[in-house]
Structures are given as structure tokens and as C-alpha cells.
C-alpha positions in Angstrom: 3.9 -24.7 2.7 1.4 -23.0 5.0 1.2 -21.8 8.6 -2.1 -21.7 10.3 -2.7 -18.4 11.9 -5.6 -16.6 13.7 -9.1 -17.9 13.0 -7.6 -20.9 11.1 -6.5 -18.9 8.1 -3.5 -20.1 6.0 -0.4 -17.9 5.7 2.0 -18.8 2.9 5.3 -19.5 4.7 7.5 -18.8 1.7 6.9 -15.1 1.6 6.5 -12.9 -1.5 9.3 -14.1 -3.7 9.3 -17.9 -3.8 7.8 -18.2 -7.2 8.4 -21.9 -7.5 6.6 -22.7 -4.2 3.7 -20.4 -5.2 3.3 -22.3 -8.5 3.4 -25.7 -6.7 0.9 -24.6 -4.1 -1.5 -23.4 -6.8 -1.2 -26.6 -8.8 -2.2 -28.5 -5.7 -5.2 -26.2 -4.9 -8.7 -27.1 -6.0 -9.9 -23.6 -5.0 -7.4 -21.7 -7.2 -9.1 -19.0 -9.3 -7.0 -16.7 -11.6 -7.2 -13.1 -10.7 -7.7 -10.4 -13.3 -4.5 -10.0 -15.3 -3.9 -6.4 -14.1 -3.5 -7.9 -10.6 -0.9 -10.5 -11.6 2.5 -10.5 -9.9 4.1 -13.1 -12.1 3.9 -14.3 -15.7 3.0 -17.8 -14.6 -0.8 -17.8 -14.6 -1.4 -20.6 -12.2 0.4 -19.3 -9.2 -0.8 -18.3 -5.7 0.6 -14.9 -6.4 -2.0 -14.5 -9.1 -4.9 -16.0 -7.3 -8.0 -14.0 -6.6 -8.2 -15.4 -3.1 -4.8 -14.2 -1.9 -4.6 -11.2 0.4 -1.2 -9.6 0.8 0.4 -9.1 4.2 3.6 -7.2 4.8 5.7 -10.3 4.3 3.5 -12.8 2.4 -0.2 -13.5 1.8 -3.2 -15.1 3.4 -5.3 -17.6 1.5 -8.9 -16.4 1.7 -10.2 -19.6 -0.1 -9.4 -21.5 3.1 -11.2 -19.0 5.3 -14.6 -20.0 3.8 
């Protein structure tokens, strides 16, 4: 589900439109924190696409919770 990139950060390998995989990854993540609703991308609240720790890249996002 993840590729490890520079400085050990996790890049979501499914891109910006695999809503099913984003929900699955968030359900398995103990660090998930819901972002403010204005920043949501999908109606499914518990999704990596709606996590306050995700930082968008041109093709996907990096998980900042893993950077800690």
C-alpha cells in the first residue's frame, strides 16, 4: 500500500483516486486523525484522503504521521 521514499517517508502507491485503498489504509492506521471537514476529499470520514497528516504530491500523497 506504501512506497518508502526519501528520508523514510511513506508515499501512498495507489494515487489520488483509489478511494477503497485509502479507506483500508486509514482503518489500519493507529495515527489517523480526521482533518477539518473543509479539507475533506471524500464523504468517507475515515480515509487517508481526509487525514490531517496527508500532504499532497502531484500524483498521490505522503503520510506525515510516519515522518515523526
